[in-house]
VOBA-1610 file (N, C-alpha, C; in pm, whole numbers, padded with zeros to 5 digits, always signed):
BEGIN
Met-00756-01461+02011Met-00775-01432+01864Met-00896-01502+01831Lys-00986-01442+01752Lys-01106-01496+01709Lys-01092-01611+01622Arg-01188-01704+01615Arg-01170-01817+01545Arg-01164-01792+01389Glu-01249-01690+01343Glu-01240-01665+01201Glu-01103-01614+01161Thr-01047-01526+01246Thr-00907-01482+01225Thr-00798-01589+01236Arg-00821-01675+01332Arg-00722-01794+01337Arg-00734-01883+01204Asp-00849-01897+01168Asp-00880-01986+01058Asp-00809-01926+00927Gly-00826-01791+00915Gly-00779-01720+00802Gly-00628-01719+00803Val-00555-01711+00926Val-00416-01724+00942Val-00366-01857+00893Gln-00445-01953+00939Gln-00399-02105+00900Gln-00404-02117+00745Arg-00509-02064+00688Arg-00529-02068+00533Arg-00413-01996+00472Leu-00371-01890+00516Leu-00272-01808+00453Leu-00144-01879+00474Lys-00108-01924+00589Lys+00006-02009+00608Lys+00021-02135+00514Ala-00087-02197+00494Ala-00093-02313+00407Ala-00078-02271+00266Ala-00131-02154+00211Ala-00127-02103+00088Ala+00027-02063+00070Val+00094-02004+00154Val+00229-01956+00148Val+00320-02083+00129Gln+00290-02186+00210Gln+00365-02309+00201Gln+00372-02381+00060Thr+00254-02372-00015Thr+00246-02425-00142Thr+00319-02342-00247Lys+00335-02215-00209Lys+00412-02129-00318Lys+00551-02085-00261Lys+00592-02151-00140Lys+00713-02105-00084Lys+00834-02090-00178Asp+00861-02190-00263Asp+00975-02193-00349Asp+00966-02075-00448Glu+00837-02059-00498Glu+00830-01940-00588Glu+00839-01811-00527Ile+00785-01790-00411Ile+00793-01667-00329Ile+00952-01632-00303Asp+01016-01729-00245Asp+01158-01721-00221Asp+01241-01684-00336Ser+01218-01748-00437Ser+01289-01714-00569Ser+01264-01582-00618Ala+01140-01517-00615Ala+01106-01381-00644Ala+01173-01288-00562Ile+01174-01319-00431Ile+01243-01221-00336Ile+01397-01222-00362Glu+01447-01350-00384Glu+01596-01348-00404Glu+01640-01275-00541Thr+01549-01293-00640Thr+01570-01215-00782Thr+01583-01060-00743Val+01471-01007-00677Val+01474-00866-00643Val+01603-00825-00559Leu+01622-00895-00470Leu+01754-00863-00379Leu+01882-00865-00457Leu+01896-00972-00532Leu+02024-00984-00619Leu+02037-00874-00723Lys+01924-00835-00787Lys+01937-00733-00876Lys+01928-00596-00825Glu+01894-00578-00697Glu+01889-00456-00628Glu+01781-00374-00700Asn+01673-00432-00743Asn+01565-00365-00824Asn+01442-00342-00740Phe+01458-00251-00649Phe+01349-00229-00547Phe+01253-00130-00593Ile+01278-00013-00615Ile+01171+00081-00645Ile+01162+00110-00795Gly+01037+00084-00852Gly+01025+00110-00988Gly+01086+00009-01077Gly+01127-00110-01021Gly+01203-00201-01104Gly+01104-00285-01185Gly+01160-00375-01264Gly+01078-00462-01354Gly+00978-00548-01280Lys+01009-00598-01160Lys+00914-00676-01081Lys+00791-00586-01028Val+00824-00464-01011Val+00710-00376-00961Val+00615-00351-01081Gly+00671-00327-01191Gly+00578-00311-01314Gly+00508-00431-01333Gln+00581-00549-01328Gln+00498-00678-01350Gln+00392-00688-01261Leu+00412-00663-01114Leu+00307-00668-01021Leu+00193-00586-01054Glu+00228-00454-01087Glu+00119-00370-01128Glu+00038-00416-01247Glu+00099-00471-01335Glu+00027-00526-01461Glu-00056-00634-01427Glu-00009-00729-01341Glu-00083-00853-01300Glu-00197-00809-01210Leu-00189-00715-01118Leu-00289-00675-01038Leu-00400-00599-01120Ala-00363-00518-01214Ala-00462-00454-01297Ala-00549-00546-01375Arg-00482-00652-01439Arg-00548-00767-01499Arg-00639-00843-01402Tyr-00592-00870-01298Tyr-00674-00935-01193Tyr-00809-00880-01154Val-00804-00742-01137Val-00922-00663-01109Val-00986-00602-01222Ser-00942-00637-01337Ser-01001-00594-01473Ser-01002-00438-01490Ile-00886-00379-01463Ile-00871-00236-01491Ile-00758-00213-01572Arg-00745-00090-01625Arg-00631-00063-01729Arg-00490-00047-01655His-00494+00017-01545His-00377+00068-01479His-00389+00041-01329Cys-00268+00012-01276Cys-00251-00005-01112Cys-00124+00065-01078Ile-00145+00131-00963Ile-00011+00201-00912Ile+00001+00142-00778Ser+00118+00084-00757Ser+00151+00028-00620Ser+00213+00141-00538Ser+00225+00127-00405Ser+00289+00221-00321Ser+00363+00145-00205Ala+00457+00206-00151Ala+00534+00139-00050Ala+00460+00114+00084Asn+00351+00199+00112Asn+00278+00188+00230Asn+00141+00263+00222Gly+00072+00260+00322Gly-00056+00327+00317Gly-00056+00481+00326Thr+00064+00534+00387Thr+00071+00684+00400Thr+00105+00729+00247Asp+00186+00660+00182Asp+00210+00695+00043Asp+00093+00693-00042Ala+00015+00585-00024Ala-00124+00553-00102Ala-00210+00682-00064Leu-00219+00728+00051Leu-00302+00839+00077Leu-00256+00975+00013Met-00120+00975+00007Met-00067+01096-00064Met-00108+01099-00210Leu-00088+00978-00276Leu-00126+00961-00419Leu-00261+01005-00442Val-00359+00968-00347Val-00505+01005-00372Val-00509+01156-00359Leu-00444+01222-00264Leu-00456+01361-00254Leu-00404+01436-00378Met-00281+01378-00429Met-00238+01439-00558Met-00327+01423-00669Ala-00392+01307-00691Ala-00477+01274-00789Ala-00601+01361-00783Trp-00653+01398-00662Trp-00760+01483-00638Trp-00735+01634-00658Gly-00605+01665-00675Gly-00562+01798-00693Gly-00539+01882-00569Val-00529+01809-00453Val-00508+01879-00323Val-00377+01944-00322Ala-00362+02081-00316Ala-00228+02146-00319Ala-00191+02168-00178Arg-00052+02189-00167Arg+00012+02215-00029Arg-00058+02342+00030Glu-00085+02438-00049Glu-00133+02561+00014Glu-00285+02552+00070Met-00350+02437+00028Met-00484+02422+00066Met-00503+02377+00206Arg-00612+02404+00265Arg-00636+02355+00401Arg-00733+02226+00392Ser-00704+02123+00478Ser-00772+02012+00476Ser-00822+01981+00612Leu-00938+01907+00621Leu-00991+01864+00742Leu-00963+01721+00762Cys-00928+01686+00884Cys-00898+01541+00918Cys-00946+01506+01056Pro-01024+01399+01065Pro-01079+01363+01197Pro-00956+01322+01292Thr-00978+01356+01415Thr-00873+01319+01511Thr-00882+01170+01523Ser-00773+01105+01558Ser-00765+00956+01540Ser-00640+00915+01625Pro-00645+00802+01683Pro-00531+00752+01762Pro-00434+00685+01651Phe-00484+00676+01532Phe-00403+00619+01421Phe-00314+00721+01365Phe-00182+00695+01343Phe-00090+00790+01308Phe-00085+00856+01172Pro-00109+00764+01070Pro-00091+00815+00926Pro-00164+00944+00880Pro-00298+00959+00904Pro-00358+01078+00852Pro-00288+01213+00903Pro-00270+01229+01032Pro-00187+01350+01066Pro-00048+01346+00997Arg+00007+01234+00985Arg+00154+01242+00930Arg+00152+01294+00786Trp+00062+01229+00701Trp+00066+01266+00561Trp+00021+01416+00544Ser-00074+01450+00623Ser-00132+01604+00607Ser-00014+01686+00655His+00068+01643+00753His+00175+01744+00792His+00269+01756+00681Phe+00302+01645+00602Phe+00402+01656+00495Phe+00338+01726+00379Tyr+00214+01698+00352Tyr+00154+01745+00226Tyr+00086+01878+00236Gly+00044+01933+00352Gly-00013+02062+00374Gly-00077+02076+00514Pro-00119+02203+00526Pro-00187+02232+00658Pro-00310+02152+00675Thr-00336+02127+00803Thr-00456+02043+00836Thr-00529+02093+00965Arg-00650+02103+00958Arg-00727+02129+01083Arg-00792+01996+01127Tyr-00782+01967+01251Tyr-00833+01834+01305Tyr-00975+01856+01366Leu-01066+01769+01336Leu-01200+01770+01388Leu-01209+01666+01507Ser-01273+01703+01598Ser-01304+01599+01711Ser-01427+01538+01686Ile-01437+01417+01646Ile-01565+01338+01619Ile-01594+01232+01721
//
């Protein structure tokens, strides 16, 4: 592991330790209320993130694949449209395009 990465991991661990009780309490609250998707804590997180980066709205997603699909929907890409996607050893682009619509792959 590179030194910069190792240092970053150590800083993250230290930051988590200083907030551990707060983090554990927030996780426990969500689990006990079974408030996972679209719950109050999600809305609170989105509001805090929007404020943090000085924008009006923030939309969180469960993962990167969902985030890519949100972007496609925002751009108006419809299922019947064709899209181009670079070939990649990384799984999500072919996966989201498979679910969202036909795709042609480019070898770059």
